[in-house]
N, CA, C and O atoms as a Maestro MAE file, in Angstrom:
{
 s_m_m2io_version
 :::
 2.0.0
}

f_m_ct {
 s_m_title
 :::
 protein
 m_atom[356] {
  # First column is atom index #
  i_m_mmod_type
  r_m_x_coord
  r_m_y_coord
  r_m_z_coord
  i_m_residue_number
  s_m_chain_name
  s_m_pdb_residue_name
  s_m_pdb_atom_name
  i_m_atomic_number
  :::
  1 25 37.263 34.622 63.294 1 A "MET " " N  " 7
  2 3 36.176 34.585 64.255 1 A "MET " " CA " 6
  3 2 36.736 34.075 65.573 1 A "MET " " C  " 6
  4 15 37.667 33.270 65.607 1 A "MET " " O  " 8
  5 25 36.169 34.545 66.613 2 A "GLU " " N  " 7
  6 3 36.567 34.068 67.931 2 A "GLU " " CA " 6
  7 2 35.323 33.870 68.760 2 A "GLU " " C  " 6
  8 15 34.269 34.440 68.476 2 A "GLU " " O  " 8
  9 25 35.454 33.062 69.780 3 A "LYS " " N  " 7
  10 3 34.322 32.727 70.625 3 A "LYS " " CA " 6
  11 2 33.977 33.907 71.535 3 A "LYS " " C  " 6
  12 15 34.867 34.474 72.169 3 A "LYS " " O  " 8
  13 25 32.719 34.277 71.605 4 A "ALA " " N  " 7
  14 3 32.280 35.355 72.491 4 A "ALA " " CA " 6
  15 2 31.822 34.755 73.817 4 A "ALA " " C  " 6
  16 15 31.620 33.546 73.928 4 A "ALA " " O  " 8
  17 25 31.663 35.612 74.811 5 A "ASP " " N  " 7
  18 3 31.251 35.130 76.135 5 A "ASP " " CA " 6
  19 2 29.869 34.496 76.117 5 A "ASP " " C  " 6
  20 15 29.606 33.576 76.891 5 A "ASP " " O  " 8
  21 25 28.993 34.962 75.260 6 A "ASN " " N  " 7
  22 3 27.618 34.455 75.248 6 A "ASN " " CA " 6
  23 2 27.441 33.305 74.250 6 A "ASN " " C  " 6
  24 15 26.344 33.097 73.732 6 A "ASN " " O  " 8
  25 25 28.509 32.567 73.983 7 A "ASP " " N  " 7
  26 3 28.511 31.432 73.042 7 A "ASP " " CA " 6
  27 2 28.142 31.838 71.620 7 A "ASP " " C  " 6
  28 15 27.714 30.990 70.837 7 A "ASP " " O  " 8
  29 25 28.295 33.095 71.270 8 A "GLY " " N  " 7
  30 3 28.123 33.556 69.909 8 A "GLY " " CA " 6
  31 2 29.493 33.760 69.306 8 A "GLY " " C  " 6
  32 15 30.499 33.594 69.995 8 A "GLY " " O  " 8
  33 25 29.557 34.112 68.057 9 A "ALA " " N  " 7
  34 3 30.837 34.354 67.400 9 A "ALA " " CA " 6
  35 2 30.997 35.851 67.209 9 A "ALA " " C  " 6
  36 15 30.027 36.553 66.925 9 A "ALA " " O  " 8
  37 25 32.203 36.336 67.362 10 A "THR " " N  " 7
  38 3 32.455 37.752 67.125 10 A "THR " " CA " 6
  39 2 33.476 37.890 66.018 10 A "THR " " C  " 6
  40 15 34.344 37.032 65.854 10 A "THR " " O  " 8
  41 25 33.378 38.952 65.268 11 A "LEU " " N  " 7
  42 3 34.316 39.232 64.192 11 A "LEU " " CA " 6
  43 2 35.119 40.473 64.561 11 A "LEU " " C  " 6
  44 15 34.553 41.476 64.995 11 A "LEU " " O  " 8
  45 25 36.432 40.406 64.389 12 A "ALA " " N  " 7
  46 3 37.252 41.591 64.592 12 A "ALA " " CA " 6
  47 2 37.283 42.346 63.270 12 A "ALA " " C  " 6
  48 15 37.787 41.834 62.270 12 A "ALA " " O  " 8
  49 25 36.745 43.566 63.264 13 A "TRP " " N  " 7
  50 3 36.644 44.335 62.026 13 A "TRP " " CA " 6
  51 2 36.984 45.781 62.329 13 A "TRP " " C  " 6
  52 15 36.263 46.456 63.063 13 A "TRP " " O  " 8
  53 25 38.068 46.248 61.771 14 A "PHE " " N  " 7
  54 3 38.538 47.615 61.991 14 A "PHE " " CA " 6
  55 2 38.655 47.936 63.474 14 A "PHE " " C  " 6
  56 15 38.280 49.024 63.910 14 A "PHE " " O  " 8
  57 25 39.171 46.995 64.241 15 A "GLY " " N  " 7
  58 3 39.402 47.235 65.662 15 A "GLY " " CA " 6
  59 2 38.163 47.121 66.518 15 A "GLY " " C  " 6
  60 15 38.244 47.277 67.737 15 A "GLY " " O  " 8
  61 25 37.017 46.854 65.914 16 A "GLN " " N  " 7
  62 3 35.783 46.704 66.691 16 A "GLN " " CA " 6
  63 2 35.355 45.254 66.670 16 A "GLN " " C  " 6
  64 15 35.612 44.529 65.709 16 A "GLN " " O  " 8
  65 25 34.700 44.837 67.742 17 A "LYS " " N  " 7
  66 3 34.164 43.477 67.759 17 A "LYS " " CA " 6
  67 2 32.678 43.554 67.461 17 A "LYS " " C  " 6
  68 15 31.949 44.336 68.072 17 A "LYS " " O  " 8
  69 25 32.242 42.744 66.526 18 A "ARG " " N  " 7
  70 3 30.827 42.716 66.158 18 A "ARG " " CA " 6
  71 2 30.335 41.284 66.293 18 A "ARG " " C  " 6
  72 15 31.079 40.344 66.013 18 A "ARG " " O  " 8
  73 25 29.128 41.114 66.707 19 A "VAL " " N  " 7
  74 3 28.555 39.784 66.885 19 A "VAL " " CA " 6
  75 2 27.949 39.335 65.554 19 A "VAL " " C  " 6
  76 15 27.164 40.061 64.944 19 A "VAL " " O  " 8
  77 25 28.320 38.137 65.114 20 A "ALA " " N  " 7
  78 3 27.754 37.572 63.887 20 A "ALA " " CA " 6
  79 2 26.426 36.928 64.244 20 A "ALA " " C  " 6
  80 15 26.375 35.965 65.009 20 A "ALA " " O  " 8
  81 25 25.367 37.461 63.688 21 A "GLU " " N  " 7
  82 3 24.033 36.949 63.994 21 A "GLU " " CA " 6
  83 2 23.595 35.873 63.015 21 A "GLU " " C  " 6
  84 15 22.839 34.970 63.375 21 A "GLU " " O  " 8
  85 25 24.068 35.966 61.777 22 A "LYS " " N  " 7
  86 3 23.688 34.966 60.781 22 A "LYS " " CA " 6
  87 2 24.708 34.960 59.655 22 A "LYS " " C  " 6
  88 15 25.474 35.908 59.481 22 A "LYS " " O  " 8
  89 25 24.703 33.872 58.894 23 A "VAL " " N  " 7
  90 3 25.551 33.740 57.717 23 A "VAL " " CA " 6
  91 2 24.620 33.437 56.547 23 A "VAL " " C  " 6
  92 15 23.791 32.531 56.629 23 A "VAL " " O  " 8
  93 25 24.755 34.184 55.471 24 A "THR " " N  " 7
  94 3 23.912 33.995 54.302 24 A "THR " " CA " 6
  95 2 24.787 33.543 53.140 24 A "THR " " C  " 6
  96 15 25.823 34.146 52.859 24 A "THR " " O  " 8
  97 25 24.364 32.487 52.474 25 A "PHE " " N  " 7
  98 3 25.080 31.980 51.316 25 A "PHE " " CA " 6
  99 2 24.273 32.305 50.063 25 A "PHE " " C  " 6
  100 15 23.056 32.127 50.035 25 A "PHE " " O  " 8
  101 25 24.951 32.776 49.044 26 A "ASP " " N  " 7
  102 3 24.312 33.059 47.772 26 A "ASP " " CA " 6
  103 2 24.286 31.767 46.966 26 A "ASP " " C  " 6
  104 15 25.342 31.235 46.622 26 A "ASP " " O  " 8
  105 25 23.129 31.268 46.666 27 A "LYS " " N  " 7
  106 3 22.988 29.989 45.970 27 A "LYS " " CA " 6
  107 2 23.027 30.138 44.452 27 A "LYS " " C  " 6
  108 15 22.957 29.137 43.738 27 A "LYS " " O  " 8
  109 25 23.135 31.339 43.957 28 A "THR " " N  " 7
  110 3 23.147 31.537 42.509 28 A "THR " " CA " 6
  111 2 24.576 31.465 41.996 28 A "THR " " C  " 6
  112 15 25.532 31.706 42.732 28 A "THR " " O  " 8
  113 25 24.698 31.137 40.753 29 A "PHE " " N  " 7
  114 3 25.996 31.078 40.091 29 A "PHE " " CA " 6
  115 2 26.005 32.095 38.964 29 A "PHE " " C  " 6
  116 15 24.993 32.326 38.303 29 A "PHE " " O  " 8
  117 25 27.156 32.692 38.759 30 A "ASP " " N  " 7
  118 3 27.299 33.567 37.603 30 A "ASP " " CA " 6
  119 2 27.213 32.709 36.347 30 A "ASP " " C  " 6
  120 15 27.639 31.554 36.362 30 A "ASP " " O  " 8
  121 25 26.671 33.253 35.264 31 A "PRO " " N  " 7
  122 3 26.619 32.458 34.018 31 A "PRO " " CA " 6
  123 2 28.024 32.115 33.546 31 A "PRO " " C  " 6
  124 15 28.973 32.868 33.762 31 A "PRO " " O  " 8
  125 25 28.133 30.962 32.897 32 A "LEU " " N  " 7
  126 3 29.427 30.538 32.378 32 A "LEU " " CA " 6
  127 2 29.872 31.468 31.260 32 A "LEU " " C  " 6
  128 15 29.062 31.984 30.490 32 A "LEU " " O  " 8
  129 25 31.157 31.661 31.195 33 A "ASP " " N  " 7
  130 3 31.737 32.489 30.142 33 A "ASP " " CA " 6
  131 2 31.500 31.831 28.784 33 A "ASP " " C  " 6
  132 15 31.427 30.605 28.698 33 A "ASP " " O  " 8
  133 25 31.382 32.614 27.749 34 A "ASP " " N  " 7
  134 3 31.134 32.078 26.407 34 A "ASP " " CA " 6
  135 2 32.263 31.170 25.919 34 A "ASP " " C  " 6
  136 15 32.056 30.343 25.031 34 A "ASP " " O  " 8
  137 25 33.453 31.323 26.496 35 A "SER " " N  " 7
  138 3 34.570 30.486 26.053 35 A "SER " " CA " 6
  139 2 34.412 29.038 26.523 35 A "SER " " C  " 6
  140 15 35.099 28.146 26.026 35 A "SER " " O  " 8
  141 25 33.517 28.806 27.472 36 A "VAL " " N  " 7
  142 3 33.268 27.442 27.939 36 A "VAL " " CA " 6
  143 2 32.137 26.881 27.080 36 A "VAL " " C  " 6
  144 15 30.959 27.099 27.360 36 A "VAL " " O  " 8
  145 25 32.514 26.164 26.041 37 A "PHE " " N  " 7
  146 3 31.499 25.697 25.096 37 A "PHE " " CA " 6
  147 2 31.503 24.189 24.899 37 A "PHE " " C  " 6
  148 15 30.578 23.648 24.294 37 A "PHE " " O  " 8
  149 25 32.532 23.495 25.399 38 A "THR " " N  " 7
  150 3 32.605 22.052 25.190 38 A "THR " " CA " 6
  151 2 31.677 21.341 26.162 38 A "THR " " C  " 6
  152 15 31.837 21.485 27.374 38 A "THR " " O  " 8
  153 25 30.722 20.586 25.665 39 A "PRO " " N  " 7
  154 3 29.817 19.862 26.563 39 A "PRO " " CA " 6
  155 2 30.574 18.822 27.397 39 A "PRO " " C  " 6
  156 15 31.614 18.303 26.992 39 A "PRO " " O  " 8
  157 25 30.026 18.549 28.542 40 A "VAL " " N  " 7
  158 3 30.639 17.595 29.462 40 A "VAL " " CA " 6
  159 2 30.768 16.222 28.803 40 A "VAL " " C  " 6
  160 15 31.747 15.517 29.045 40 A "VAL " " O  " 8
  161 25 29.811 15.836 27.986 41 A "GLU " " N  " 7
  162 3 29.859 14.526 27.333 41 A "GLU " " CA " 6
  163 2 31.099 14.387 26.461 41 A "GLU " " C  " 6
  164 15 31.708 13.318 26.409 41 A "GLU " " O  " 8
  165 25 31.476 15.472 25.772 42 A "GLU " " N  " 7
  166 3 32.668 15.431 24.930 42 A "GLU " " CA " 6
  167 2 33.928 15.287 25.779 42 A "GLU " " C  " 6
  168 15 34.864 14.582 25.400 42 A "GLU " " O  " 8
  169 25 33.945 15.949 26.910 43 A "ILE " " N  " 7
  170 3 35.099 15.851 27.803 43 A "ILE " " CA " 6
  171 2 35.231 14.427 28.325 43 A "ILE " " C  " 6
  172 15 36.327 13.867 28.335 43 A "ILE " " O  " 8
  173 25 34.118 13.838 28.758 44 A "ILE " " N  " 7
  174 3 34.132 12.457 29.267 44 A "ILE " " CA " 6
  175 2 34.579 11.506 28.169 44 A "ILE " " C  " 6
  176 15 35.388 10.613 28.420 44 A "ILE " " O  " 8
  177 25 34.065 11.682 26.950 45 A "SER " " N  " 7
  178 3 34.452 10.832 25.823 45 A "SER " " CA " 6
  179 2 35.945 10.938 25.545 45 A "SER " " C  " 6
  180 15 36.610 9.930 25.306 45 A "SER " " O  " 8
  181 25 36.465 12.143 25.577 46 A "SER " " N  " 7
  182 3 37.894 12.362 25.341 46 A "SER " " CA " 6
  183 2 38.740 11.654 26.402 46 A "SER " " C  " 6
  184 15 39.753 11.032 26.081 46 A "SER " " O  " 8
  185 25 38.326 11.750 27.648 47 A "ILE " " N  " 7
  186 3 39.062 11.080 28.734 47 A "ILE " " CA " 6
  187 2 39.005 9.573 28.564 47 A "ILE " " C  " 6
  188 15 40.006 8.888 28.775 47 A "ILE " " O  " 8
  189 25 37.835 9.042 28.181 48 A "GLN " " N  " 7
  190 3 37.707 7.597 27.968 48 A "GLN " " CA " 6
  191 2 38.608 7.127 26.834 48 A "GLN " " C  " 6
  192 15 39.203 6.053 26.917 48 A "GLN " " O  " 8
  193 25 38.713 7.930 25.772 49 A "GLU " " N  " 7
  194 3 39.604 7.578 24.661 49 A "GLU " " CA " 6
  195 2 41.059 7.550 25.125 49 A "GLU " " C  " 6
  196 15 41.823 6.669 24.731 49 A "GLU " " O  " 8
  197 25 41.438 8.507 25.958 50 A "GLU " " N  " 7
  198 3 42.809 8.530 26.480 50 A "GLU " " CA " 6
  199 2 43.080 7.322 27.362 50 A "GLU " " C  " 6
  200 15 44.157 6.730 27.286 50 A "GLU " " O  " 8
  201 25 42.120 6.950 28.194 51 A "VAL " " N  " 7
  202 3 42.285 5.784 29.062 51 A "VAL " " CA " 6
  203 2 42.467 4.532 28.215 51 A "VAL " " C  " 6
  204 15 43.340 3.713 28.503 51 A "VAL " " O  " 8
  205 25 41.656 4.374 27.175 52 A "THR " " N  " 7
  206 3 41.766 3.218 26.285 52 A "THR " " CA " 6
  207 2 43.128 3.195 25.597 52 A "THR " " C  " 6
  208 15 43.759 2.143 25.489 52 A "THR " " O  " 8
  209 25 43.580 4.367 25.130 53 A "TYR " " N  " 7
  210 3 44.881 4.456 24.470 53 A "TYR " " CA " 6
  211 2 45.995 4.004 25.409 53 A "TYR " " C  " 6
  212 15 46.852 3.213 25.017 53 A "TYR " " O  " 8
  213 25 45.988 4.497 26.640 54 A "TYR " " N  " 7
  214 3 47.059 4.156 27.577 54 A "TYR " " CA " 6
  215 2 46.971 2.711 28.056 54 A "TYR " " C  " 6
  216 15 47.999 2.107 28.364 54 A "TYR " " O  " 8
  217 25 45.767 2.145 28.125 55 A "GLN " " N  " 7
  218 3 45.647 0.721 28.451 55 A "GLN " " CA " 6
  219 2 46.304 -0.127 27.363 55 A "GLN " " C  " 6
  220 15 47.042 -1.065 27.666 55 A "GLN " " O  " 8
  221 25 46.037 0.203 26.090 56 A "LYS " " N  " 7
  222 3 46.653 -0.523 24.980 56 A "LYS " " CA " 6
  223 2 48.167 -0.314 24.978 56 A "LYS " " C  " 6
  224 15 48.927 -1.247 24.720 56 A "LYS " " O  " 8
  225 25 48.597 0.909 25.265 57 A "PHE " " N  " 7
  226 3 50.024 1.214 25.336 57 A "PHE " " CA " 6
  227 2 50.714 0.351 26.398 57 A "PHE " " C  " 6
  228 15 51.776 -0.218 26.146 57 A "PHE " " O  " 8
  229 25 50.105 0.257 27.582 58 A "LEU " " N  " 7
  230 3 50.697 -0.540 28.658 58 A "LEU " " CA " 6
  231 2 50.728 -2.024 28.312 58 A "LEU " " C  " 6
  232 15 51.702 -2.710 28.621 58 A "LEU " " O  " 8
  233 25 49.676 -2.524 27.678 59 A "GLU " " N  " 7
  234 3 49.656 -3.929 27.263 59 A "GLU " " CA " 6
  235 2 50.805 -4.207 26.299 59 A "GLU " " C  " 6
  236 15 51.524 -5.194 26.454 59 A "GLU " " O  " 8
  237 25 50.975 -3.345 25.311 60 A "ALA " " N  " 7
  238 3 52.057 -3.523 24.332 60 A "ALA " " CA " 6
  239 2 53.412 -3.396 25.014 60 A "ALA " " C  " 6
  240 15 54.337 -4.145 24.699 60 A "ALA " " O  " 8
  241 25 53.538 -2.458 25.944 61 A "PHE " " N  " 7
  242 3 54.801 -2.271 26.657 61 A "PHE " " CA " 6
  243 2 55.185 -3.540 27.413 61 A "PHE " " C  " 6
  244 15 56.326 -3.995 27.328 61 A "PHE " " O  " 8
  245 25 54.234 -4.113 28.152 62 A "PHE " " N  " 7
  246 3 54.564 -5.301 28.944 62 A "PHE " " CA " 6
  247 2 54.830 -6.507 28.064 62 A "PHE " " C  " 6
  248 15 55.657 -7.349 28.415 62 A "PHE " " O  " 8
  249 25 54.145 -6.614 26.918 63 A "GLN " " N  " 7
  250 3 54.450 -7.702 25.992 63 A "GLN " " CA " 6
  251 2 55.871 -7.558 25.465 63 A "GLN " " C  " 6
  252 15 56.614 -8.538 25.416 63 A "GLN " " O  " 8
  253 25 56.256 -6.349 25.071 64 A "ASN " " N  " 7
  254 3 57.615 -6.112 24.586 64 A "ASN " " CA " 6
  255 2 58.645 -6.297 25.695 64 A "ASN " " C  " 6
  256 15 59.750 -6.779 25.446 64 A "ASN " " O  " 8
  257 25 58.288 -5.917 26.906 65 A "PHE " " N  " 7
  258 3 59.200 -6.075 28.038 65 A "PHE " " CA " 6
  259 2 59.479 -7.554 28.296 65 A "PHE " " C  " 6
  260 15 60.618 -7.937 28.562 65 A "PHE " " O  " 8
  261 25 58.435 -8.385 28.216 66 A "GLU " " N  " 7
  262 3 58.615 -9.831 28.399 66 A "GLU " " CA " 6
  263 2 59.525 -10.403 27.316 66 A "GLU " " C  " 6
  264 15 60.404 -11.214 27.607 66 A "GLU " " O  " 8
  265 25 59.316 -9.981 26.065 67 A "LYS " " N  " 7
  266 3 60.180 -10.454 24.980 67 A "LYS " " CA " 6
  267 2 61.617 -10.007 25.208 67 A "LYS " " C  " 6
  268 15 62.550 -10.773 24.968 67 A "LYS " " O  " 8
  269 25 61.800 -8.778 25.668 68 A "MET " " N  " 7
  270 3 63.134 -8.264 25.931 68 A "MET " " CA " 6
  271 2 63.818 -9.070 27.046 68 A "MET " " C  " 6
  272 15 65.010 -9.366 26.960 68 A "MET " " O  " 8
  273 25 63.069 -9.413 28.070 69 A "MET " " N  " 7
  274 3 63.651 -10.193 29.172 69 A "MET " " CA " 6
  275 2 64.024 -11.595 28.701 69 A "MET " " C  " 6
  276 15 65.049 -12.140 29.111 69 A "MET " " O  " 8
  277 25 63.190 -12.179 27.839 70 A "GLU " " N  " 7
  278 3 63.515 -13.498 27.286 70 A "GLU " " CA " 6
  279 2 64.800 -13.429 26.474 70 A "GLU " " C  " 6
  280 15 65.654 -14.309 26.581 70 A "GLU " " O  " 8
  281 25 64.939 -12.386 25.662 71 A "ALA " " N  " 7
  282 3 66.152 -12.215 24.859 71 A "ALA " " CA " 6
  283 2 67.353 -11.997 25.771 71 A "ALA " " C  " 6
  284 15 68.435 -12.513 25.490 71 A "ALA " " O  " 8
  285 25 67.188 -11.252 26.846 72 A "ASP " " N  " 7
  286 3 68.269 -11.005 27.791 72 A "ASP " " CA " 6
  287 2 68.723 -12.308 28.451 72 A "ASP " " C  " 6
  288 15 69.920 -12.545 28.613 72 A "ASP " " O  " 8
  289 25 67.768 -13.140 28.824 73 A "GLU " " N  " 7
  290 3 68.110 -14.431 29.424 73 A "GLU " " CA " 6
  291 2 68.845 -15.313 28.418 73 A "GLU " " C  " 6
  292 15 69.773 -16.035 28.781 73 A "GLU " " O  " 8
  293 25 68.430 -15.254 27.158 74 A "SER " " N  " 7
  294 3 69.092 -16.038 26.120 74 A "SER " " CA " 6
  295 2 70.539 -15.584 25.936 74 A "SER " " C  " 6
  296 15 71.444 -16.410 25.820 74 A "SER " " O  " 8
  297 25 70.753 -14.263 25.908 75 A "VAL " " N  " 7
  298 3 72.113 -13.735 25.761 75 A "VAL " " CA " 6
  299 2 72.960 -14.126 26.964 75 A "VAL " " C  " 6
  300 15 74.122 -14.505 26.813 75 A "VAL " " O  " 8
  301 25 72.377 -14.034 28.162 76 A "ALA " " N  " 7
  302 3 73.114 -14.403 29.370 76 A "ALA " " CA " 6
  303 2 73.504 -15.881 29.329 76 A "ALA " " C  " 6
  304 15 74.603 -16.249 29.743 76 A "ALA " " O  " 8
  305 25 72.602 -16.721 28.828 77 A "SER " " N  " 7
  306 3 72.892 -18.150 28.711 77 A "SER " " CA " 6
  307 2 74.014 -18.394 27.704 77 A "SER " " C  " 6
  308 15 74.895 -19.219 27.944 77 A "SER " " O  " 8
  309 25 73.984 -17.675 26.569 78 A "ASP " " N  " 7
  310 3 75.035 -17.808 25.561 78 A "ASP " " CA " 6
  311 2 76.394 -17.386 26.131 78 A "ASP " " C  " 6
  312 15 77.406 -18.042 25.883 78 A "ASP " " O  " 8
  313 25 76.409 -16.297 26.889 79 A "ILE " " N  " 7
  314 3 77.672 -15.838 27.487 79 A "ILE " " CA " 6
  315 2 78.200 -16.866 28.464 79 A "ILE " " C  " 6
  316 15 79.401 -17.133 28.498 79 A "ILE " " O  " 8
  317 25 77.309 -17.451 29.266 80 A "LYS " " N  " 7
  318 3 77.723 -18.477 30.222 80 A "LYS " " CA " 6
  319 2 78.309 -19.689 29.484 80 A "LYS " " C  " 6
  320 15 79.326 -20.250 29.892 80 A "LYS " " O  " 8
  321 25 77.646 -20.077 28.393 81 A "SER " " N  " 7
  322 3 78.145 -21.210 27.604 81 A "SER " " CA " 6
  323 2 79.508 -20.904 27.007 81 A "SER " " C  " 6
  324 15 80.382 -21.770 26.989 81 A "SER " " O  " 8
  325 25 79.705 -19.667 26.511 82 A "MET " " N  " 7
  326 3 80.990 -19.286 25.922 82 A "MET " " CA " 6
  327 2 82.091 -19.312 26.985 82 A "MET " " C  " 6
  328 15 83.221 -19.703 26.691 82 A "MET " " O  " 8
  329 25 81.779 -18.908 28.193 83 A "LYS " " N  " 7
  330 3 82.772 -18.936 29.267 83 A "LYS " " CA " 6
  331 2 83.220 -20.362 29.556 83 A "LYS " " C  " 6
  332 15 84.402 -20.636 29.766 83 A "LYS " " O  " 8
  333 25 82.231 -21.269 29.559 84 A "GLU " " N  " 7
  334 3 82.549 -22.664 29.833 84 A "GLU " " CA " 6
  335 2 83.418 -23.253 28.721 84 A "GLU " " C  " 6
  336 15 84.338 -24.022 28.999 84 A "GLU " " O  " 8
  337 25 83.132 -22.898 27.456 85 A "VAL " " N  " 7
  338 3 83.896 -23.423 26.318 85 A "VAL " " CA " 6
  339 2 85.312 -22.885 26.339 85 A "VAL " " C  " 6
  340 15 86.272 -23.626 26.124 85 A "VAL " " O  " 8
  341 25 85.438 -21.591 26.598 86 A "VAL " " N  " 7
  342 3 86.741 -20.957 26.556 86 A "VAL " " CA " 6
  343 2 87.544 -21.294 27.825 86 A "VAL " " C  " 6
  344 15 88.771 -21.205 27.831 86 A "VAL " " O  " 8
  345 25 86.861 -21.669 28.862 87 A "GLY " " N  " 7
  346 3 87.567 -22.024 30.071 87 A "GLY " " CA " 6
  347 2 87.531 -20.898 31.096 87 A "GLY " " C  " 6
  348 15 88.389 -20.820 31.976 87 A "GLY " " O  " 8
  349 25 86.556 -20.047 30.978 88 A "GLY " " N  " 7
  350 3 86.430 -18.934 31.935 88 A "GLY " " CA " 6
  351 2 87.176 -17.723 31.469 88 A "GLY " " C  " 6
  352 15 88.297 -17.821 30.969 88 A "GLY " " O  " 8
  353 25 86.576 -16.612 31.625 89 A "ILE " " N  " 7
  354 3 87.213 -15.357 31.217 89 A "ILE " " CA " 6
  355 2 87.432 -14.515 32.439 89 A "ILE " " C  " 6
  356 15 87.958 -13.407 32.338 89 A "ILE " " O  " 8
  :::
 }
 m_bond[355] {
  # First column is bond index #
  i_m_from
  i_m_to
  i_m_order
  :::
  1 1 2 1
  2 2 3 1
  3 3 4 2
  4 3 5 1
  5 5 6 1
  6 6 7 1
  7 7 8 2
  8 7 9 1
  9 9 10 1
  10 10 11 1
  11 11 12 2
  12 11 13 1
  13 13 14 1
  14 14 15 1
  15 15 16 2
  16 15 17 1
  17 17 18 1
  18 18 19 1
  19 19 20 2
  20 19 21 1
  21 21 22 1
  22 22 23 1
  23 23 24 2
  24 23 25 1
  25 25 26 1
  26 26 27 1
  27 27 28 2
  28 27 29 1
  29 29 30 1
  30 30 31 1
  31 31 32 2
  32 31 33 1
  33 33 34 1
  34 34 35 1
  35 35 36 2
  36 35 37 1
  37 37 38 1
  38 38 39 1
  39 39 40 2
  40 39 41 1
  41 41 42 1
  42 42 43 1
  43 43 44 2
  44 43 45 1
  45 45 46 1
  46 46 47 1
  47 47 48 2
  48 47 49 1
  49 49 50 1
  50 50 51 1
  51 51 52 2
  52 51 53 1
  53 53 54 1
  54 54 55 1
  55 55 56 2
  56 55 57 1
  57 57 58 1
  58 58 59 1
  59 59 60 2
  60 59 61 1
  61 61 62 1
  62 62 63 1
  63 63 64 2
  64 63 65 1
  65 65 66 1
  66 66 67 1
  67 67 68 2
  68 67 69 1
  69 69 70 1
  70 70 71 1
  71 71 72 2
  72 71 73 1
  73 73 74 1
  74 74 75 1
  75 75 76 2
  76 75 77 1
  77 77 78 1
  78 78 79 1
  79 79 80 2
  80 79 81 1
  81 81 82 1
  82 82 83 1
  83 83 84 2
  84 83 85 1
  85 85 86 1
  86 86 87 1
  87 87 88 2
  88 87 89 1
  89 89 90 1
  90 90 91 1
  91 91 92 2
  92 91 93 1
  93 93 94 1
  94 94 95 1
  95 95 96 2
  96 95 97 1
  97 97 98 1
  98 98 99 1
  99 99 100 2
  100 99 101 1
  101 101 102 1
  102 102 103 1
  103 103 104 2
  104 103 105 1
  105 105 106 1
  106 106 107 1
  107 107 108 2
  108 107 109 1
  109 109 110 1
  110 110 111 1
  111 111 112 2
  112 111 113 1
  113 113 114 1
  114 114 115 1
  115 115 116 2
  116 115 117 1
  117 117 118 1
  118 118 119 1
  119 119 120 2
  120 119 121 1
  121 121 122 1
  122 122 123 1
  123 123 124 2
  124 123 125 1
  125 125 126 1
  126 126 127 1
  127 127 128 2
  128 127 129 1
  129 129 130 1
  130 130 131 1
  131 131 132 2
  132 131 133 1
  133 133 134 1
  134 134 135 1
  135 135 136 2
  136 135 137 1
  137 137 138 1
  138 138 139 1
  139 139 140 2
  140 139 141 1
  141 141 142 1
  142 142 143 1
  143 143 144 2
  144 143 145 1
  145 145 146 1
  146 146 147 1
  147 147 148 2
  148 147 149 1
  149 149 150 1
  150 150 151 1
  151 151 152 2
  152 151 153 1
  153 153 154 1
  154 154 155 1
  155 155 156 2
  156 155 157 1
  157 157 158 1
  158 158 159 1
  159 159 160 2
  160 159 161 1
  161 161 162 1
  162 162 163 1
  163 163 164 2
  164 163 165 1
  165 165 166 1
  166 166 167 1
  167 167 168 2
  168 167 169 1
  169 169 170 1
  170 170 171 1
  171 171 172 2
  172 171 173 1
  173 173 174 1
  174 174 175 1
  175 175 176 2
  176 175 177 1
  177 177 178 1
  178 178 179 1
  179 179 180 2
  180 179 181 1
  181 181 182 1
  182 182 183 1
  183 183 184 2
  184 183 185 1
  185 185 186 1
  186 186 187 1
  187 187 188 2
  188 187 189 1
  189 189 190 1
  190 190 191 1
  191 191 192 2
  192 191 193 1
  193 193 194 1
  194 194 195 1
  195 195 196 2
  196 195 197 1
  197 197 198 1
  198 198 199 1
  199 199 200 2
  200 199 201 1
  201 201 202 1
  202 202 203 1
  203 203 204 2
  204 203 205 1
  205 205 206 1
  206 206 207 1
  207 207 208 2
  208 207 209 1
  209 209 210 1
  210 210 211 1
  211 211 212 2
  212 211 213 1
  213 213 214 1
  214 214 215 1
  215 215 216 2
  216 215 217 1
  217 217 218 1
  218 218 219 1
  219 219 220 2
  220 219 221 1
  221 221 222 1
  222 222 223 1
  223 223 224 2
  224 223 225 1
  225 225 226 1
  226 226 227 1
  227 227 228 2
  228 227 229 1
  229 229 230 1
  230 230 231 1
  231 231 232 2
  232 231 233 1
  233 233 234 1
  234 234 235 1
  235 235 236 2
  236 235 237 1
  237 237 238 1
  238 238 239 1
  239 239 240 2
  240 239 241 1
  241 241 242 1
  242 242 243 1
  243 243 244 2
  244 243 245 1
  245 245 246 1
  246 246 247 1
  247 247 248 2
  248 247 249 1
  249 249 250 1
  250 250 251 1
  251 251 252 2
  252 251 253 1
  253 253 254 1
  254 254 255 1
  255 255 256 2
  256 255 257 1
  257 257 258 1
  258 258 259 1
  259 259 260 2
  260 259 261 1
  261 261 262 1
  262 262 263 1
  263 263 264 2
  264 263 265 1
  265 265 266 1
  266 266 267 1
  267 267 268 2
  268 267 269 1
  269 269 270 1
  270 270 271 1
  271 271 272 2
  272 271 273 1
  273 273 274 1
  274 274 275 1
  275 275 276 2
  276 275 277 1
  277 277 278 1
  278 278 279 1
  279 279 280 2
  280 279 281 1
  281 281 282 1
  282 282 283 1
  283 283 284 2
  284 283 285 1
  285 285 286 1
  286 286 287 1
  287 287 288 2
  288 287 289 1
  289 289 290 1
  290 290 291 1
  291 291 292 2
  292 291 293 1
  293 293 294 1
  294 294 295 1
  295 295 296 2
  296 295 297 1
  297 297 298 1
  298 298 299 1
  299 299 300 2
  300 299 301 1
  301 301 302 1
  302 302 303 1
  303 303 304 2
  304 303 305 1
  305 305 306 1
  306 306 307 1
  307 307 308 2
  308 307 309 1
  309 309 310 1
  310 310 311 1
  311 311 312 2
  312 311 313 1
  313 313 314 1
  314 314 315 1
  315 315 316 2
  316 315 317 1
  317 317 318 1
  318 318 319 1
  319 319 320 2
  320 319 321 1
  321 321 322 1
  322 322 323 1
  323 323 324 2
  324 323 325 1
  325 325 326 1
  326 326 327 1
  327 327 328 2
  328 327 329 1
  329 329 330 1
  330 330 331 1
  331 331 332 2
  332 331 333 1
  333 333 334 1
  334 334 335 1
  335 335 336 2
  336 335 337 1
  337 337 338 1
  338 338 339 1
  339 339 340 2
  340 339 341 1
  341 341 342 1
  342 342 343 1
  343 343 344 2
  344 343 345 1
  345 345 346 1
  346 346 347 1
  347 347 348 2
  348 347 349 1
  349 349 350 1
  350 350 351 1
  351 351 352 2
  352 351 353 1
  353 353 354 1
  354 354 355 1
  355 355 356 2
  :::
 }
}
């Protein structure tokens, strides 16, 4: 669309300029295909179950990560102690 001299809009169509007088929107929707059968409530429930699963997964991950870091610090401390006993490596 481009601006016309009379503050209207013109459409270039097959090399001719035509003035757009109105725009009509179709408010109807085509019926849903028969393959769409899962109710929205089931979809929402499924998403909520996934969110709960991943929340529990993240909680367990961070608990294990903290334990792993504690073990890493313990090993690092043991190595430092061994260096001191042996006289440095």
